[in-house]
PDB file of N, CA, C and O in Angstrom:
ATOM      1  N   MET A   1      31.929 -35.248   3.334  1.00  0.00           N
ATOM      2  CA  MET A   1      31.336 -34.495   4.417  1.00  0.00           C
ATOM      3  C   MET A   1      31.516 -32.995   4.188  1.00  0.00           C
ATOM      4  O   MET A   1      30.596 -32.204   4.401  1.00  0.00           O
ATOM      5  N   GLU A   2      32.729 -32.618   3.748  1.00  0.00           N
ATOM      6  CA  GLU A   2      33.013 -31.202   3.489  1.00  0.00           C
ATOM      7  C   GLU A   2      32.137 -30.663   2.365  1.00  0.00           C
ATOM      8  O   GLU A   2      31.700 -29.514   2.416  1.00  0.00           O
ATOM      9  N   ILE A   3      31.878 -31.482   1.355  1.00  0.00           N
ATOM     10  CA  ILE A   3      31.034 -31.066   0.230  1.00  0.00           C
ATOM     11  C   ILE A   3      29.608 -30.827   0.719  1.00  0.00           C
ATOM     12  O   ILE A   3      28.974 -29.847   0.329  1.00  0.00           O
ATOM     13  N   ASN A   4      29.101 -31.721   1.573  1.00  0.00           N
ATOM     14  CA  ASN A   4      27.752 -31.568   2.100  1.00  0.00           C
ATOM     15  C   ASN A   4      27.620 -30.289   2.920  1.00  0.00           C
ATOM     16  O   ASN A   4      26.605 -29.597   2.829  1.00  0.00           O
ATOM     17  N   LEU A   5      28.635 -29.971   3.717  1.00  0.00           N
ATOM     18  CA  LEU A   5      28.597 -28.754   4.519  1.00  0.00           C
ATOM     19  C   LEU A   5      28.633 -27.518   3.625  1.00  0.00           C
ATOM     20  O   LEU A   5      27.942 -26.538   3.902  1.00  0.00           O
ATOM     21  N   SER A   6      29.411 -27.551   2.585  1.00  0.00           N
ATOM     22  CA  SER A   6      29.485 -26.422   1.659  1.00  0.00           C
ATOM     23  C   SER A   6      28.151 -26.223   0.947  1.00  0.00           C
ATOM     24  O   SER A   6      27.688 -25.094   0.781  1.00  0.00           O
ATOM     25  N   ALA A   7      27.543 -27.322   0.532  1.00  0.00           N
ATOM     26  CA  ALA A   7      26.247 -27.241  -0.139  1.00  0.00           C
ATOM     27  C   ALA A   7      25.187 -26.717   0.826  1.00  0.00           C
ATOM     28  O   ALA A   7      24.348 -25.897   0.453  1.00  0.00           O
ATOM     29  N   LEU A   8      25.230 -27.192   2.060  1.00  0.00           N
ATOM     30  CA  LEU A   8      24.272 -26.733   3.071  1.00  0.00           C
ATOM     31  C   LEU A   8      24.483 -25.241   3.364  1.00  0.00           C
ATOM     32  O   LEU A   8      23.524 -24.482   3.503  1.00  0.00           O
ATOM     33  N   GLU A   9      25.736 -24.843   3.455  1.00  0.00           N
ATOM     34  CA  GLU A   9      26.031 -23.437   3.715  1.00  0.00           C
ATOM     35  C   GLU A   9      25.505 -22.558   2.575  1.00  0.00           C
ATOM     36  O   GLU A   9      24.950 -21.486   2.818  1.00  0.00           O
ATOM     37  N   ALA A  10      25.679 -23.008   1.355  1.00  0.00           N
ATOM     38  CA  ALA A  10      25.189 -22.255   0.198  1.00  0.00           C
ATOM     39  C   ALA A  10      23.667 -22.145   0.237  1.00  0.00           C
ATOM     40  O   ALA A  10      23.116 -21.081  -0.045  1.00  0.00           O
ATOM     41  N   LYS A  11      22.998 -23.220   0.580  1.00  0.00           N
ATOM     42  CA  LYS A  11      21.533 -23.202   0.657  1.00  0.00           C
ATOM     43  C   LYS A  11      21.053 -22.278   1.776  1.00  0.00           C
ATOM     44  O   LYS A  11      20.071 -21.556   1.607  1.00  0.00           O
ATOM     45  N   VAL A  12      21.745 -22.299   2.916  1.00  0.00           N
ATOM     46  CA  VAL A  12      21.377 -21.421   4.031  1.00  0.00           C
ATOM     47  C   VAL A  12      21.561 -19.964   3.609  1.00  0.00           C
ATOM     48  O   VAL A  12      20.722 -19.119   3.924  1.00  0.00           O
ATOM     49  N   GLU A  13      22.634 -19.668   2.911  1.00  0.00           N
ATOM     50  CA  GLU A  13      22.857 -18.310   2.422  1.00  0.00           C
ATOM     51  C   GLU A  13      21.766 -17.889   1.456  1.00  0.00           C
ATOM     52  O   GLU A  13      21.343 -16.733   1.464  1.00  0.00           O
ATOM     53  N   GLN A  14      21.300 -18.821   0.616  1.00  0.00           N
ATOM     54  CA  GLN A  14      20.203 -18.518  -0.304  1.00  0.00           C
ATOM     55  C   GLN A  14      18.919 -18.210   0.462  1.00  0.00           C
ATOM     56  O   GLN A  14      18.192 -17.277   0.124  1.00  0.00           O
ATOM     57  N   VAL A  15      18.654 -18.996   1.483  1.00  0.00           N
ATOM     58  CA  VAL A  15      17.445 -18.784   2.293  1.00  0.00           C
ATOM     59  C   VAL A  15      17.515 -17.443   3.003  1.00  0.00           C
ATOM     60  O   VAL A  15      16.531 -16.704   3.025  1.00  0.00           O
ATOM     61  N   VAL A  16      18.657 -17.120   3.581  1.00  0.00           N
ATOM     62  CA  VAL A  16      18.828 -15.843   4.273  1.00  0.00           C
ATOM     63  C   VAL A  16      18.644 -14.694   3.290  1.00  0.00           C
ATOM     64  O   VAL A  16      17.977 -13.710   3.608  1.00  0.00           O
ATOM     65  N   SER A  17      19.214 -14.806   2.127  1.00  0.00           N
ATOM     66  CA  SER A  17      19.081 -13.773   1.102  1.00  0.00           C
ATOM     67  C   SER A  17      17.626 -13.627   0.675  1.00  0.00           C
ATOM     68  O   SER A  17      17.133 -12.509   0.523  1.00  0.00           O
ATOM     69  N   PHE A  18      16.944 -14.739   0.481  1.00  0.00           N
ATOM     70  CA  PHE A  18      15.542 -14.719   0.090  1.00  0.00           C
ATOM     71  C   PHE A  18      14.688 -14.084   1.188  1.00  0.00           C
ATOM     72  O   PHE A  18      13.777 -13.308   0.896  1.00  0.00           O
ATOM     73  N   CYS A  19      14.976 -14.409   2.435  1.00  0.00           N
ATOM     74  CA  CYS A  19      14.230 -13.827   3.557  1.00  0.00           C
ATOM     75  C   CYS A  19      14.425 -12.311   3.604  1.00  0.00           C
ATOM     76  O   CYS A  19      13.472 -11.571   3.845  1.00  0.00           O
ATOM     77  N   GLU A  20      15.633 -11.854   3.379  1.00  0.00           N
ATOM     78  CA  GLU A  20      15.900 -10.409   3.369  1.00  0.00           C
ATOM     79  C   GLU A  20      15.157  -9.740   2.215  1.00  0.00           C
ATOM     80  O   GLU A  20      14.602  -8.653   2.372  1.00  0.00           O
ATOM     81  N   GLN A  21      15.152 -10.389   1.072  1.00  0.00           N
ATOM     82  CA  GLN A  21      14.424  -9.862  -0.088  1.00  0.00           C
ATOM     83  C   GLN A  21      12.929  -9.754   0.231  1.00  0.00           C
ATOM     84  O   GLN A  21      12.296  -8.746  -0.085  1.00  0.00           O
ATOM     85  N   LEU A  22      12.373 -10.785   0.852  1.00  0.00           N
ATOM     86  CA  LEU A  22      10.958 -10.773   1.227  1.00  0.00           C
ATOM     87  C   LEU A  22      10.671  -9.701   2.275  1.00  0.00           C
ATOM     88  O   LEU A  22       9.625  -9.053   2.228  1.00  0.00           O
ATOM     89  N   ARG A  23      11.582  -9.512   3.210  1.00  0.00           N
ATOM     90  CA  ARG A  23      11.431  -8.482   4.238  1.00  0.00           C
ATOM     91  C   ARG A  23      11.363  -7.092   3.595  1.00  0.00           C
ATOM     92  O   ARG A  23      10.534  -6.264   3.971  1.00  0.00           O
ATOM     93  N   GLN A  24      12.242  -6.851   2.628  1.00  0.00           N
ATOM     94  CA  GLN A  24      12.271  -5.566   1.935  1.00  0.00           C
ATOM     95  C   GLN A  24      10.998  -5.379   1.109  1.00  0.00           C
ATOM     96  O   GLN A  24      10.418  -4.294   1.095  1.00  0.00           O
ATOM     97  N   GLU A  25      10.576  -6.417   0.435  1.00  0.00           N
ATOM     98  CA  GLU A  25       9.348  -6.344  -0.361  1.00  0.00           C
ATOM     99  C   GLU A  25       8.138  -6.080   0.542  1.00  0.00           C
ATOM    100  O   GLU A  25       7.252  -5.302   0.190  1.00  0.00           O
ATOM    101  N   ASN A  26       8.111  -6.720   1.680  1.00  0.00           N
ATOM    102  CA  ASN A  26       7.034  -6.523   2.646  1.00  0.00           C
ATOM    103  C   ASN A  26       6.991  -5.072   3.113  1.00  0.00           C
ATOM    104  O   ASN A  26       5.917  -4.476   3.196  1.00  0.00           O
ATOM    105  N   LEU A  27       8.148  -4.509   3.416  1.00  0.00           N
ATOM    106  CA  LEU A  27       8.227  -3.112   3.837  1.00  0.00           C
ATOM    107  C   LEU A  27       7.723  -2.188   2.728  1.00  0.00           C
ATOM    108  O   LEU A  27       6.953  -1.262   2.983  1.00  0.00           O
ATOM    109  N   THR A  28       8.161  -2.445   1.506  1.00  0.00           N
ATOM    110  CA  THR A  28       7.723  -1.646   0.361  1.00  0.00           C
ATOM    111  C   THR A  28       6.211  -1.715   0.198  1.00  0.00           C
ATOM    112  O   THR A  28       5.564  -0.695  -0.040  1.00  0.00           O
ATOM    113  N   LEU A  29       5.648  -2.907   0.323  1.00  0.00           N
ATOM    114  CA  LEU A  29       4.205  -3.064   0.178  1.00  0.00           C
ATOM    115  C   LEU A  29       3.446  -2.369   1.308  1.00  0.00           C
ATOM    116  O   LEU A  29       2.393  -1.775   1.074  1.00  0.00           O
ATOM    117  N   ARG A  30       3.967  -2.440   2.514  1.00  0.00           N
ATOM    118  CA  ARG A  30       3.319  -1.745   3.637  1.00  0.00           C
ATOM    119  C   ARG A  30       3.319  -0.233   3.417  1.00  0.00           C
ATOM    120  O   ARG A  30       2.330   0.442   3.703  1.00  0.00           O
ATOM    121  N   GLU A  31       4.428   0.290   2.911  1.00  0.00           N
ATOM    122  CA  GLU A  31       4.506   1.722   2.626  1.00  0.00           C
ATOM    123  C   GLU A  31       3.522   2.104   1.521  1.00  0.00           C
ATOM    124  O   GLU A  31       2.873   3.149   1.589  1.00  0.00           O
ATOM    125  N   ARG A  32       3.418   1.254   0.510  1.00  0.00           N
ATOM    126  CA  ARG A  32       2.471   1.515  -0.587  1.00  0.00           C
ATOM    127  C   ARG A  32       1.036   1.484  -0.080  1.00  0.00           C
ATOM    128  O   ARG A  32       0.223   2.326  -0.461  1.00  0.00           O
ATOM    129  N   ILE A  33       0.726   0.528   0.769  1.00  0.00           N
ATOM    130  CA  ILE A  33      -0.619   0.444   1.341  1.00  0.00           C
ATOM    131  C   ILE A  33      -0.933   1.710   2.131  1.00  0.00           C
ATOM    132  O   ILE A  33      -2.032   2.254   2.026  1.00  0.00           O
ATOM    133  N   ALA A  34       0.017   2.171   2.911  1.00  0.00           N
ATOM    134  CA  ALA A  34      -0.192   3.382   3.710  1.00  0.00           C
ATOM    135  C   ALA A  34      -0.460   4.582   2.805  1.00  0.00           C
ATOM    136  O   ALA A  34      -1.355   5.381   3.081  1.00  0.00           O
ATOM    137  N   ARG A  35       0.317   4.712   1.722  1.00  0.00           N
ATOM    138  CA  ARG A  35       0.098   5.821   0.783  1.00  0.00           C
ATOM    139  C   ARG A  35      -1.277   5.719   0.124  1.00  0.00           C
ATOM    140  O   ARG A  35      -1.984   6.718  -0.002  1.00  0.00           O
ATOM    141  N   LEU A  36      -1.646   4.526  -0.288  1.00  0.00           N
ATOM    142  CA  LEU A  36      -2.936   4.335  -0.951  1.00  0.00           C
ATOM    143  C   LEU A  36      -4.101   4.587  -0.001  1.00  0.00           C
ATOM    144  O   LEU A  36      -5.123   5.140  -0.407  1.00  0.00           O
ATOM    145  N   GLU A  37      -3.957   4.188   1.252  1.00  0.00           N
ATOM    146  CA  GLU A  37      -5.012   4.457   2.227  1.00  0.00           C
ATOM    147  C   GLU A  37      -5.168   5.959   2.457  1.00  0.00           C
ATOM    148  O   GLU A  37      -6.287   6.454   2.595  1.00  0.00           O
ATOM    149  N   GLN A  38      -4.047   6.686   2.499  1.00  0.00           N
ATOM    150  CA  GLN A  38      -4.107   8.138   2.656  1.00  0.00           C
ATOM    151  C   GLN A  38      -4.762   8.773   1.438  1.00  0.00           C
ATOM    152  O   GLN A  38      -5.585   9.679   1.565  1.00  0.00           O
ATOM    153  N   GLU A  39      -4.392   8.293   0.264  1.00  0.00           N
ATOM    154  CA  GLU A  39      -4.991   8.813  -0.965  1.00  0.00           C
ATOM    155  C   GLU A  39      -6.498   8.545  -0.991  1.00  0.00           C
ATOM    156  O   GLU A  39      -7.279   9.408  -1.392  1.00  0.00           O
ATOM    157  N   LYS A  40      -6.896   7.369  -0.570  1.00  0.00           N
ATOM    158  CA  LYS A  40      -8.318   7.018  -0.506  1.00  0.00           C
ATOM    159  C   LYS A  40      -9.059   7.967   0.439  1.00  0.00           C
ATOM    160  O   LYS A  40     -10.150   8.444   0.123  1.00  0.00           O
ATOM    161  N   GLU A  41      -8.461   8.233   1.590  1.00  0.00           N
ATOM    162  CA  GLU A  41      -9.070   9.135   2.555  1.00  0.00           C
ATOM    163  C   GLU A  41      -9.201  10.546   1.979  1.00  0.00           C
ATOM    164  O   GLU A  41     -10.232  11.198   2.143  1.00  0.00           O
ATOM    165  N   ASN A  42      -8.154  11.008   1.308  1.00  0.00           N
ATOM    166  CA  ASN A  42      -8.199  12.330   0.687  1.00  0.00           C
ATOM    167  C   ASN A  42      -9.294  12.404  -0.375  1.00  0.00           C
ATOM    168  O   ASN A  42     -10.025  13.392  -0.445  1.00  0.00           O
ATOM    169  N   LEU A  43      -9.409  11.376  -1.193  1.00  0.00           N
ATOM    170  CA  LEU A  43     -10.440  11.363  -2.227  1.00  0.00           C
ATOM    171  C   LEU A  43     -11.838  11.333  -1.617  1.00  0.00           C
ATOM    172  O   LEU A  43     -12.748  11.992  -2.121  1.00  0.00           O
ATOM    173  N   ALA A  44     -12.012  10.588  -0.556  1.00  0.00           N
ATOM    174  CA  ALA A  44     -13.314  10.543   0.117  1.00  0.00           C
ATOM    175  C   ALA A  44     -13.680  11.920   0.659  1.00  0.00           C
ATOM    176  O   ALA A  44     -14.835  12.336   0.565  1.00  0.00           O
ATOM    177  N   GLU A  45     -12.709  12.628   1.225  1.00  0.00           N
ATOM    178  CA  GLU A  45     -12.956  13.981   1.736  1.00  0.00           C
ATOM    179  C   GLU A  45     -13.325  14.929   0.602  1.00  0.00           C
ATOM    180  O   GLU A  45     -14.229  15.754   0.741  1.00  0.00           O
ATOM    181  N   ARG A  46     -12.622  14.807  -0.518  1.00  0.00           N
ATOM    182  CA  ARG A  46     -12.938  15.660  -1.670  1.00  0.00           C
ATOM    183  C   ARG A  46     -14.323  15.367  -2.220  1.00  0.00           C
ATOM    184  O   ARG A  46     -15.047  16.284  -2.607  1.00  0.00           O
ATOM    185  N   MET A  47     -14.694  14.098  -2.256  1.00  0.00           N
ATOM    186  CA  MET A  47     -16.023  13.729  -2.733  1.00  0.00           C
ATOM    187  C   MET A  47     -17.104  14.276  -1.809  1.00  0.00           C
ATOM    188  O   MET A  47     -18.138  14.754  -2.276  1.00  0.00           O
ATOM    189  N   THR A  48     -16.874  14.209  -0.520  1.00  0.00           N
ATOM    190  CA  THR A  48     -17.841  14.742   0.444  1.00  0.00           C
ATOM    191  C   THR A  48     -17.990  16.244   0.251  1.00  0.00           C
ATOM    192  O   THR A  48     -19.107  16.761   0.248  1.00  0.00           O
ATOM    193  N   ALA A  49     -16.887  16.940   0.092  1.00  0.00           N
ATOM    194  CA  ALA A  49     -16.934  18.389  -0.108  1.00  0.00           C
ATOM    195  C   ALA A  49     -17.670  18.723  -1.405  1.00  0.00           C
ATOM    196  O   ALA A  49     -18.477  19.652  -1.437  1.00  0.00           O
ATOM    197  N   ALA A  50     -17.400  17.979  -2.463  1.00  0.00           N
ATOM    198  CA  ALA A  50     -18.076  18.224  -3.742  1.00  0.00           C
ATOM    199  C   ALA A  50     -19.572  17.966  -3.618  1.00  0.00           C
ATOM    200  O   ALA A  50     -20.382  18.736  -4.134  1.00  0.00           O
ATOM    201  N   ARG A  51     -19.939  16.892  -2.939  1.00  0.00           N
ATOM    202  CA  ARG A  51     -21.358  16.582  -2.737  1.00  0.00           C
ATOM    203  C   ARG A  51     -22.051  17.699  -1.961  1.00  0.00           C
ATOM    204  O   ARG A  51     -23.167  18.098  -2.296  1.00  0.00           O
ATOM    205  N   GLU A  52     -21.390  18.194  -0.932  1.00  0.00           N
ATOM    206  CA  GLU A  52     -21.964  19.280  -0.127  1.00  0.00           C
ATOM    207  C   GLU A  52     -22.146  20.546  -0.972  1.00  0.00           C
ATOM    208  O   GLU A  52     -23.159  21.236  -0.852  1.00  0.00           O
ATOM    209  N   ARG A  53     -21.156  20.848  -1.831  1.00  0.00           N
ATOM    210  CA  ARG A  53     -21.287  22.014  -2.700  1.00  0.00           C
ATOM    211  C   ARG A  53     -22.450  21.838  -3.674  1.00  0.00           C
ATOM    212  O   ARG A  53     -23.216  22.773  -3.907  1.00  0.00           O
ATOM    213  N   LEU A  54     -22.581  20.639  -4.240  1.00  0.00           N
ATOM    214  CA  LEU A  54     -23.691  20.367  -5.163  1.00  0.00           C
ATOM    215  C   LEU A  54     -25.039  20.493  -4.462  1.00  0.00           C
ATOM    216  O   LEU A  54     -25.981  21.070  -5.006  1.00  0.00           O
ATOM    217  N   GLU A  55     -25.122  19.953  -3.257  1.00  0.00           N
ATOM    218  CA  GLU A  55     -26.382  20.043  -2.514  1.00  0.00           C
ATOM    219  C   GLU A  55     -26.731  21.498  -2.225  1.00  0.00           C
ATOM    220  O   GLU A  55     -27.895  21.889  -2.308  1.00  0.00           O
ATOM    221  N   THR A  56     -25.726  22.298  -1.887  1.00  0.00           N
ATOM    222  CA  THR A  56     -25.955  23.722  -1.623  1.00  0.00           C
ATOM    223  C   THR A  56     -26.437  24.417  -2.897  1.00  0.00           C
ATOM    224  O   THR A  56     -27.366  25.224  -2.853  1.00  0.00           O
ATOM    225  N   MET A  57     -25.816  24.109  -4.012  1.00  0.00           N
ATOM    226  CA  MET A  57     -26.221  24.714  -5.276  1.00  0.00           C
ATOM    227  C   MET A  57     -27.641  24.295  -5.652  1.00  0.00           C
ATOM    228  O   MET A  57     -28.418  25.110  -6.149  1.00  0.00           O
ATOM    229  N   MET A  58     -27.978  23.039  -5.419  1.00  0.00           N
ATOM    230  CA  MET A  58     -29.323  22.542  -5.755  1.00  0.00           C
ATOM    231  C   MET A  58     -30.379  23.226  -4.915  1.00  0.00           C
ATOM    232  O   MET A  58     -31.483  23.495  -5.389  1.00  0.00           O
ATOM    233  N   GLU A  59     -30.043  23.506  -3.673  1.00  0.00           N
ATOM    234  CA  GLU A  59     -30.986  24.182  -2.779  1.00  0.00           C
ATOM    235  C   GLU A  59     -31.280  25.611  -3.253  1.00  0.00           C
ATOM    236  O   GLU A  59     -32.359  26.146  -3.002  1.00  0.00           O
ATOM    237  N   LYS A  60     -30.308  26.218  -3.938  1.00  0.00           N
ATOM    238  CA  LYS A  60     -30.467  27.590  -4.420  1.00  0.00           C
ATOM    239  C   LYS A  60     -31.229  27.669  -5.739  1.00  0.00           C
ATOM    240  O   LYS A  60     -31.666  28.747  -6.141  1.00  0.00           O
ATOM    241  N   LEU A  61     -31.390  26.528  -6.414  1.00  0.00           N
ATOM    242  CA  LEU A  61     -32.108  26.540  -7.687  1.00  0.00           C
ATOM    243  C   LEU A  61     -33.575  26.834  -7.434  1.00  0.00           C
ATOM    244  O   LEU A  61     -34.144  26.375  -6.444  1.00  0.00           O
ATOM    245  N   PRO A  62     -34.188  27.602  -8.330  1.00  0.00           N
ATOM    246  CA  PRO A  62     -35.618  27.894  -8.152  1.00  0.00           C
ATOM    247  C   PRO A  62     -36.444  26.623  -8.379  1.00  0.00           C
ATOM    248  O   PRO A  62     -36.101  25.778  -9.206  1.00  0.00           O
ATOM    249  N   ALA A  63     -37.535  26.513  -7.625  1.00  0.00           N
ATOM    250  CA  ALA A  63     -38.444  25.362  -7.790  1.00  0.00           C
ATOM    251  C   ALA A  63     -39.189  25.522  -9.096  1.00  0.00           C
ATOM    252  O   ALA A  63     -39.510  26.643  -9.493  1.00  0.00           O
ATOM    253  N   GLU A  64     -39.463  24.449  -9.754  1.00  0.00           N
ATOM    254  CA  GLU A  64     -40.199  24.521 -11.029  1.00  0.00           C
ATOM    255  C   GLU A  64     -41.666  24.505 -10.810  1.00  0.00           C
ATOM    256  O   GLU A  64     -42.434  24.558 -11.771  1.00  0.00           O
TER     257      GLU A  64
END
């Protein structure tokens, strides 16, 4: 009986450790997603600004 309890306790400790590891990994991934979403937004803004500059330059070109 004592052996079974020790084995069960060890397995529970493994599960708790694994859950904590998954919790930390989840947090890391959420932080990475947030950074990537911000980067995506910044790139979209830069692309819009570049497109607007190109359109302005094209408007200034003489007609052929």
